C-alpha positions as CSV (number, residue, x, y, z in Angstrom):
1,M,24.3,-50.3,23.7
2,K,21.8,-53.0,25.1
3,S,21.4,-56.3,23.2
4,I,20.5,-60.0,23.3
5,V,23.2,-62.1,22.0
6,I,22.7,-65.8,20.8
7,N,25.3,-68.2,22.8
8,G,24.6,-71.9,22.0
9,D,21.3,-72.9,23.4
10,K,20.6,-69.5,25.3
11,M,19.9,-65.6,24.7
12,Q,21.8,-63.6,26.7
13,F,21.7,-60.0,27.6
14,K,24.9,-58.1,26.7
15,E,26.5,-54.6,26.1
16,S,27.2,-54.5,22.5
17,L,28.8,-51.5,20.5
18,E,26.5,-49.5,18.8
19,P,26.3,-49.7,15.1
20,Q,27.4,-46.8,12.7
21,I,26.5,-45.4,9.4
22,K,29.4,-46.7,7.0
23,K,27.7,-46.0,3.7
24,P,26.1,-43.1,1.8
25,K,22.2,-45.1,2.0
26,D,22.5,-46.3,5.1
27,I,19.9,-45.5,7.9
28,K,20.5,-45.7,11.7
29,I,17.3,-46.7,13.3
30,K,16.6,-46.5,17.6
31,I,14.6,-49.4,18.1
32,K,11.2,-49.1,20.1
33,Y,10.0,-53.0,19.8
34,S,11.7,-56.2,18.6
35,G,9.5,-59.5,18.5
36,I,10.6,-62.9,19.6
37,C,9.9,-64.9,16.7
38,G,9.1,-68.6,16.5
39,T,13.0,-69.0,14.7
40,D,14.2,-67.8,18.0
41,L,12.3,-70.5,20.0
42,Q,13.4,-73.2,17.8
43,V,16.8,-72.5,18.2
44,L,16.3,-72.8,22.2
45,K,14.3,-76.0,21.4
46,G,17.6,-77.1,19.4
47,N,15.5,-77.7,16.3
48,E,17.2,-75.2,14.5
49,K,20.8,-74.2,13.8
50,S,21.7,-70.3,14.5
51,V,25.4,-68.5,14.1
52,D,26.6,-67.8,17.4
53,N,27.6,-64.6,19.1
54,I,25.7,-62.1,17.1
55,I,22.8,-60.2,18.0
56,R,19.5,-62.2,17.3
57,G,16.1,-60.3,16.6
58,H,14.8,-60.0,12.8
59,E,11.2,-58.1,13.6
60,A,11.6,-54.6,14.5
61,V,10.2,-51.2,14.2
62,G,11.9,-47.9,15.3
63,E,12.6,-44.2,14.7
64,I,15.2,-42.9,12.3
65,V,17.9,-40.9,14.3
66,E,20.6,-40.5,11.2
67,I,20.8,-41.0,7.6
68,G,23.5,-41.5,5.3
69,S,24.6,-38.8,2.9
70,E,22.7,-39.8,-0.2
71,V,19.3,-41.1,1.3
72,K,16.4,-38.8,-0.1
73,N,13.0,-40.5,0.8
74,F,13.5,-40.7,4.5
75,K,14.6,-38.0,7.5
76,I,15.3,-37.9,11.2
77,K,12.4,-39.2,13.6
78,D,10.4,-41.0,10.6
79,R,8.8,-43.8,11.9
80,V,9.9,-47.1,10.3
81,A,9.8,-51.1,10.2
82,I,12.8,-53.0,8.9
83,D,13.0,-55.9,6.4
84,P,15.6,-58.0,7.6
85,N,15.9,-60.1,4.6
86,Q,18.9,-58.1,2.9
87,Y,18.9,-59.3,-0.7
88,C,21.8,-58.4,-3.1
89,G,19.9,-57.4,-5.7
90,R,22.5,-58.3,-8.4
91,C,22.4,-62.3,-8.4
92,Y,20.2,-64.3,-10.8
93,Y,17.0,-64.7,-8.7
94,C,17.1,-61.4,-7.7
95,K,17.4,-59.9,-11.3
96,K,14.1,-62.5,-11.5
97,G,12.3,-60.9,-9.4
98,D,12.7,-63.6,-6.8
99,T,14.8,-61.8,-3.9
100,N,13.5,-64.3,-1.5
101,F,16.0,-66.9,-3.1
102,C,18.9,-64.5,-3.1
103,E,22.2,-66.3,-4.0
104,S,24.6,-63.2,-3.3
105,P,27.8,-64.7,-3.1
106,G,28.0,-64.5,0.9
107,G,24.6,-65.7,0.9
108,F,21.5,-64.4,1.4
109,T,21.9,-61.8,4.3
110,I,19.1,-61.9,7.2
111,A,19.6,-59.6,10.1
112,G,19.3,-61.5,13.3
113,I,20.0,-64.9,11.6
114,N,23.2,-64.7,10.1
115,I,24.5,-61.1,11.0
116,D,23.6,-58.7,14.1
117,G,20.0,-58.0,14.5
118,V,17.4,-56.1,15.8
119,F,17.5,-57.3,19.7
120,A,19.4,-53.7,20.1
121,D,19.0,-50.5,20.8
122,Y,20.1,-49.5,17.4
123,F,20.5,-51.2,14.2
124,V,21.9,-49.9,10.8
125,C,21.2,-51.0,7.4
126,D,20.7,-49.8,3.5
127,E,17.5,-47.7,3.2
128,T,16.1,-50.5,0.9
129,F,15.3,-52.3,3.6
130,V,13.5,-49.6,5.3
131,Y,9.5,-48.5,5.1
132,H,7.6,-45.8,6.5
133,I,4.7,-46.7,9.0
134,P,1.5,-44.8,8.5
135,N,0.9,-42.3,11.2
136,D,-2.3,-44.0,12.5
137,M,-0.6,-47.5,12.9
138,T,0.2,-48.2,16.7
139,W,3.7,-49.5,17.7
140,E,2.3,-53.0,18.3
141,Q,0.4,-53.0,14.8
142,A,3.6,-52.2,13.2
143,V,5.8,-54.6,15.1
144,M,3.7,-57.4,13.6
145,I,4.4,-56.5,9.8
146,E,7.5,-58.9,9.4
147,P,5.3,-61.9,10.7
148,T,2.5,-60.9,9.1
149,A,4.1,-60.3,5.6
150,C,5.8,-64.3,6.4
151,I,1.7,-65.3,6.7
152,Y,0.6,-63.3,4.1
153,N,3.3,-64.7,1.5
154,N,1.8,-68.5,2.4
155,I,-1.9,-67.6,2.3
156,L,-1.2,-66.1,-1.2
157,A,0.4,-69.3,-2.0
158,A,-2.1,-71.2,-0.8
159,N,-4.6,-69.6,-3.2
160,V,-7.0,-69.3,0.0
161,K,-10.7,-68.7,-1.5
162,P,-13.9,-68.0,0.3
163,S,-15.4,-71.3,-0.7
164,D,-12.1,-73.1,1.5
165,S,-12.5,-74.7,4.7
166,V,-9.1,-73.9,6.6
167,L,-7.4,-75.8,9.4
168,I,-4.6,-74.3,11.1
169,F,-2.4,-76.2,13.5
170,G,-0.8,-74.0,16.0
171,S,-2.6,-70.9,17.8
172,G,0.9,-69.0,18.5
173,P,1.5,-65.7,16.8
174,M,1.7,-67.3,13.4
175,G,-1.2,-69.3,13.6
176,A,-3.2,-66.6,15.0
177,I,-2.3,-64.0,12.3
178,C,-3.2,-66.8,9.6
179,E,-6.3,-67.1,11.6
180,I,-7.0,-63.7,11.6
181,I,-6.7,-63.1,8.2
182,C,-8.7,-66.3,6.8
183,K,-11.5,-65.7,8.7
184,K,-12.1,-62.8,6.8
185,I,-11.5,-65.0,3.4
186,S,-12.6,-68.3,3.7
187,K,-15.9,-69.9,4.7
188,L,-14.8,-71.9,7.5
189,V,-11.9,-71.4,10.3
190,V,-10.3,-74.4,12.3
191,A,-7.7,-74.1,15.2
192,V,-5.9,-76.7,16.6
193,E,-3.7,-75.9,20.0
194,T,-2.2,-77.6,22.9
195,N,-1.9,-74.8,25.1
196,D,-4.7,-73.4,27.1
197,Y,-3.8,-69.8,27.0
198,R,-3.4,-69.7,23.5
199,R,-6.7,-71.3,22.7
200,N,-8.6,-69.2,24.9
201,F,-6.9,-66.1,23.8
202,C,-7.3,-66.9,20.0
203,E,-11.3,-68.9,20.3
204,K,-12.3,-65.1,18.8
205,Y,-10.3,-65.5,15.7
206,V,-11.5,-68.7,14.4
207,D,-15.1,-70.5,14.1
208,Y,-13.6,-73.4,16.1
209,I,-10.7,-74.4,18.1
210,Y,-9.6,-77.8,19.9
211,Q,-7.3,-79.5,21.8
212,P,-5.8,-82.2,18.9
213,K,-7.8,-85.3,20.6
214,D,-10.9,-83.6,20.2
215,L,-10.8,-82.9,16.5
216,T,-11.8,-86.2,15.6
217,K,-13.0,-87.3,12.2
218,K,-16.5,-87.3,13.4
219,E,-16.2,-83.8,14.7
220,M,-14.3,-82.6,11.5
221,Y,-17.4,-84.2,9.3
222,R,-19.8,-82.5,11.4
223,I,-18.6,-79.2,11.3
224,N,-17.4,-79.3,7.8
225,D,-20.8,-80.5,5.6
226,G,-18.9,-84.4,5.9
227,H,-15.6,-83.2,4.5
228,K,-12.0,-82.7,5.5
229,F,-10.2,-79.1,5.0
230,D,-9.3,-77.6,1.5
231,V,-6.6,-75.7,2.9
232,V,-4.2,-77.2,5.9
233,F,-1.8,-74.6,7.7
234,D,1.4,-76.5,9.6
235,T,2.3,-73.6,12.0
236,V,4.0,-75.9,14.5
237,G,6.2,-77.4,12.2
238,T,5.5,-80.9,12.9
239,Q,1.9,-81.8,11.5
240,M,2.6,-82.3,7.7
241,E,2.2,-86.0,8.1
242,N,-1.2,-85.5,10.2
243,A,-2.5,-83.2,7.9
244,L,-1.7,-85.6,4.8
245,L,-3.3,-88.4,6.2
246,N,-6.4,-87.6,8.1
247,F,-7.3,-83.8,7.4
248,T,-6.8,-82.7,3.8
249,E,-9.4,-82.7,1.3
250,K,-9.1,-84.0,-2.1
251,N,-7.6,-81.7,-4.3
252,G,-6.6,-79.6,-1.2
253,R,-3.3,-77.8,0.0
254,I,-0.9,-78.3,3.0
255,V,1.0,-75.4,3.6
256,P,4.1,-75.9,6.0
257,I,5.0,-72.8,8.0
258,G,6.7,-73.6,11.5
259,M,10.3,-74.5,10.6
260,N,11.9,-77.4,12.2
261,Q,14.8,-79.1,10.7
262,V,14.7,-82.3,12.8
263,Y,11.2,-83.0,11.4
264,N,10.7,-85.2,8.6
265,F,8.1,-87.9,7.5
266,S,7.9,-90.7,4.6
267,L,5.3,-89.9,1.6
268,H,4.1,-92.1,-0.4
269,P,3.6,-90.3,-3.9
270,M,0.4,-92.0,-4.4
271,T,-1.7,-90.4,-2.0
272,L,-0.7,-87.2,-3.6
273,I,-1.3,-88.3,-7.0
274,S,-4.3,-90.2,-6.3
275,N,-5.9,-87.6,-4.1
276,G,-5.1,-84.5,-6.1
277,I,-3.3,-82.9,-3.1
278,K,-0.7,-80.3,-3.2
279,L,2.2,-79.8,-0.7
280,V,2.7,-75.8,-1.1
281,G,6.4,-74.5,-0.1
282,A,5.9,-70.4,-0.3
283,S,9.7,-69.8,1.4
284,E,10.4,-66.4,2.4
285,Y,8.1,-63.3,1.4
286,N,9.3,-61.6,-1.4
287,M,9.0,-57.8,-1.4
288,L,5.4,-57.8,0.5
289,F,6.2,-55.3,3.1
290,V,4.3,-52.4,1.1
291,D,1.2,-54.7,1.0
292,T,1.2,-55.8,4.2
293,I,1.6,-52.6,5.6
294,N,-1.6,-51.3,3.8
295,M,-3.4,-54.7,4.6
296,L,-2.6,-54.4,8.2
297,K,-4.8,-51.1,8.3
298,R,-7.9,-53.7,7.8
299,Y,-6.8,-56.2,10.2
300,K,-5.7,-54.0,13.3
301,E,-6.5,-56.4,15.6
302,I,-2.9,-58.4,14.8
303,G,-1.5,-55.7,17.2
304,E,-3.5,-57.4,20.2
305,L,-1.1,-60.4,19.9
306,V,1.3,-58.3,21.6
307,T,0.7,-59.2,24.7
308,K,4.3,-58.5,26.8
309,K,6.7,-55.9,26.7
310,L,10.1,-56.1,28.4
311,P,13.5,-54.6,28.3
312,F,16.1,-56.5,27.0
313,E,17.7,-56.9,30.6
314,K,14.8,-59.1,31.0
315,C,15.3,-61.1,28.1
316,E,15.3,-64.4,30.2
317,E,11.9,-63.9,31.4
318,G,10.3,-62.7,27.8
319,F,11.7,-65.8,26.4
320,N,10.6,-68.1,29.2
321,S,6.9,-66.8,28.9
322,V,6.5,-68.2,25.2
323,L,8.8,-71.1,25.1
324,G,7.2,-73.6,27.1
325,F,10.3,-74.2,29.4
326,D,12.8,-72.6,31.3
327,M,15.6,-71.7,29.5
328,N,18.4,-72.4,31.8
329,T,17.3,-75.4,33.7
330,K,15.0,-76.8,30.5
331,K,12.2,-77.4,33.2
332,P,8.7,-77.0,31.7
333,L,6.8,-74.1,32.1
334,E,3.3,-72.9,30.8
335,I,3.3,-70.5,27.8
336,T,1.6,-67.4,29.5
337,Q,1.6,-65.1,26.4
338,M,1.2,-64.4,22.9
339,K,3.8,-62.5,21.9
340,C,6.4,-60.9,23.4
341,V,8.6,-57.9,22.6
342,F,11.6,-56.1,23.9
343,E,11.5,-52.4,24.1
344,S,14.3,-50.1,24.0
């Protein structure tokens, strides 16, 4: 079958063996769309580690083509979404209901991160991690279930309220989802984005969107009644210190979302204590697929973020369109898409 495999700092098209059902509760899915995630891009940028020679991809939807002998709640041709976070259900944290902190003996299994994932024609997993897609939900909306669950988890952790002003660093797909949801919750949503294409695309989702240099202290006070922001989301992965020192209101919350293992900053605890600022780490989502699928009925515009669809053979073109540089030569490239998905 066709697939995309990680090899060092490159994603490569490859013919791989088709996975087969091995257990009574396994489900085999023909992938329709699988989306490029920011974590895939961070691997290519050298900011995240990866297991080599596995099929990448962890955001996917498709149609069931085969079921195991004990599968009762699904049938052939059902349209489904895949939860890549395959918790064990037996460890201390799983039994507490904190499946996102699973400590199974072999480690928390995540498709496309440490086992073969969904950048492929077919995928097989236990029925526990498969969810029905409503008949009236488009494939474009459905492929955004997994990233939307991630953002929804962070918004819940931040306890965003109607009275809050919200600042979002980054208007890539994750930032855009955050903008769309927060705009229907809070009084003010502001975004900061360096890329012209993304900034122009996302201006309809926010009250204001700026180049970083243009959101000065004076401008922040002008648009927000003389105050900093109640909630700051960092979807870039490098803006925590900037958020803490320059943009977060007293008793505010800062939420890191973008993953970058090489970023760090010095923190003076008195800054938090004196200002009542909270750093909110939300981890992976925990059992949020059902809620997210229901929520997407209201946030249908999230499907608009899928702006490019390509076959697996054109993976280089796909990654280059959202990466910011050429995957092979490392020469700078303009980002020209919001969300690129591979179509099987």
